N, C-alpha and C positions, 0 to 999 in steps of 0.2 A: 438832415436827411436828403440824400441826393434824389434827383428826378431821373427816371428811366427814359431814354430816348432811343427809338428804333432806328436802325440803319440798314439800308440795302445798298450794295455797291461798295462793300468794305475792302475789296482788293485793289482798287484804283488809288491814284495819288491822293485825291481828296478823302476817300474812305479811310486809308491808312493814317492820314494826318489827323482826321477826326478822332480816331482811336487813341493816337498818341497824345493829342491835346486834352481829351477828356480824362485820360488816365493820369494826367499830371496833377489833377485836383480832385475835389470832392463835391463839385456842384452837380454833375450829371454822371450817369453810368450808361454807356452804350450797350444796347442789346442788338447784336448783329444777326441778320438772317441771310443765309447763303445756301447755294446749291451744293457746296462742297466744303470740306475743311479748308481753312485759310492759314497762311503763315502769319502768325501774330507778330506785331512789332514788339521790340524789347520793352518789358515793363508794362505790357498791356493789362488793364483791369477792365474787363468787360464780360458779358455773357454772349455766347454764340450758339445759335440754333441752326442746325443743318437740316434742310428739308427741300423737297421738290417745290417748285414755284406754286403748284396747285395747293400746297399746304401752308403757304405763307399767311394766309388770312387766319387760319386756325392758330398759328403761333402768335400773331398780333392780338387776337382776341384773348388769348391766355395771358400774355405779358402785360397788355394794356399800357403801352408807353404814352408819355405825355405828348409826344409828337413823333413823326417819322421823317427822317432825313433820307432823301433819295439821291444817291450819287451813282446810279446805274449808268453805264455807257460803254460803248465799244469803239473801235476805230475802223476806218475804211479797210485797212489791211487785215485786221482780225475778222472782219465780216466777209473776207474773200472778195472784196470789191463788188459785193452784191448789194444793191439798194434794198432788196427785200430782207436780207439777213441783217443789215444795219438797222432798218426800221423795226425789225422784230425785237431788238433790244432797246434802242433809244426811244422808241415810242410805245410799241405794244406792251412790252414788259413793264415799263414805267407806269403806263396808264392802268394796267391790270393790278399792279401793286397798289396804286393809289386807290382804286375802287375797293379792293378787299380791306385796305386799312380803314377807309371810311366806314365800310360795313361792320368792321370790328370795333368801331367806337373811337378810333383815334381822331382827335379833334383838329390837330394841326399838321401841316406838311411843309417841309422845306425842300424845294426842288432845285438841284444844281443844273443849270442850263448853260447858256453861252452868250457872250456879247454878240449882238447882231442877229439874234434869233428872230425870225420873221417868216410867217407862213407863206408870204408872197415872194420870198427871196429866190433868186435864180440859182443860188448855191444850195445844193441838195442838203448838206449838213445843217445849215442854218434854217432851211425850210422845215426840216423834220423837227428841229428844236422848237421852232416857232409854233408849229402845229401842236406839238406836245404840250407846250405852255397853255395854249388856248383850250385844249381838251381837258387838261388837268384843272383848269379854272372852273370847269363845269361839274366836277365830281361832287362838290358840295362841302368841302372842309370849312370849319369855322374860320380858320386862318390859313392862308397859303402864301408862303414867301418864295419868290422865284429869284434865284441868284444868277446873274449874268456876268461871270468873270471874263476878263480878257485872257491873253496868253498866260498859262499857268507856269509859275516858277516852282521847281521842287524836284526831288530825286524820285523818279519812277523806278520801282523795283521790278526788274525783269521785263521792262517794256520800253526799249529804246525807240525813240521817234526822231528820225534824222532831220526832217523838215522843222519840227518843233525845236529841236536842239539848235539848229542853225538860226532860227528866228530869235531864240533867247540869247544867243551869242551876240547877235548884232543889235538887239533891241536897245541897249544903253546908248548906242551911237545914233540910231535912227529916230527913236522916240522923241527926243528934244525938238526935232524938226517937223513932227507930225502936226497937221492942222488940228484945231480944237475939236472938230467933229469926230476925230478918231480917238478921242480920249478913252472911250469905253473899251477899245481894243488893246490898250497898253497892258504890258505884263503885270501880273500881280502874284504875290507869294501865295502858294497853296495854304500856308499856315494862316494867313489872314482870312481866306475864304472859309477855312474850317472853323476858326474862331467866330466868324460872323454867323455861320450856320448854327453853331451851338447856342449862341446868344439869342438868335431869332427864334429858335425852337422853343424857347421858354417864354416868349412874349404872349400876352393874353388878349390884346386888342384884336377884334375880329376884322376880317377883310382880306383883300388880295394885294400884295405888295411886290414890286419889282425892284431889285437892288443892283446898281452898277458898281464899278470898282470903288468909287468914293463912298457910296452908301455902305458898302461892305467894310471899308476901313473904319467908318464910324461905329458900326455894329461890333466890330472886333475890339475896338477900344472899350466899349461898354462891357463886353464879355470879360476883358481883363480886369476891369474894376470890380466886377462881381466876384472874381476869384481872389481878390486881395483881402 
């Protein structure tokens, strides 16, 4: 019998990859919650509930997933280059979703963050991510896994990002010469991040855990073994 895993942020690169990966096996079944209908990946096997964000807690209480994976996020361009609009999604909505999930009895959460997340960072994006991690840690989940991937490799549907594409193009040439302290920022396949998130969502040990690229690769390998 499969486990039901909640997902918010189903339309992004990680969200779509999570749906595709989970649909390929029988270990988990994704229960997506979104504000609008989404374009499902081919072969998707999942449940989707469309509701306003104020109703997400009710959906989670009814579904009772084993864990919630949060892949919510926007971009500086989509936010209209507004710090307030960016924070409204990447922090406010993430935290509100975490709180209603906890109130609905969801014990575990997997939060997709970013390498370098730090509340004291001078980079606004990394500052918001770091603040969100710190605040999510206070919500009170039995287990919280925070994933901090570097540059994501994968095909984004309808979301071309020029600077990201340029970085990915040159990363194979540049990365071998990067100092060890920049290891966390190296590119990683979205597939590995999705596999790690799924595997970590099923773990039972309580606590707060932060996972860099290498830790996610290990978790992804364990997920693959579970599916064999």
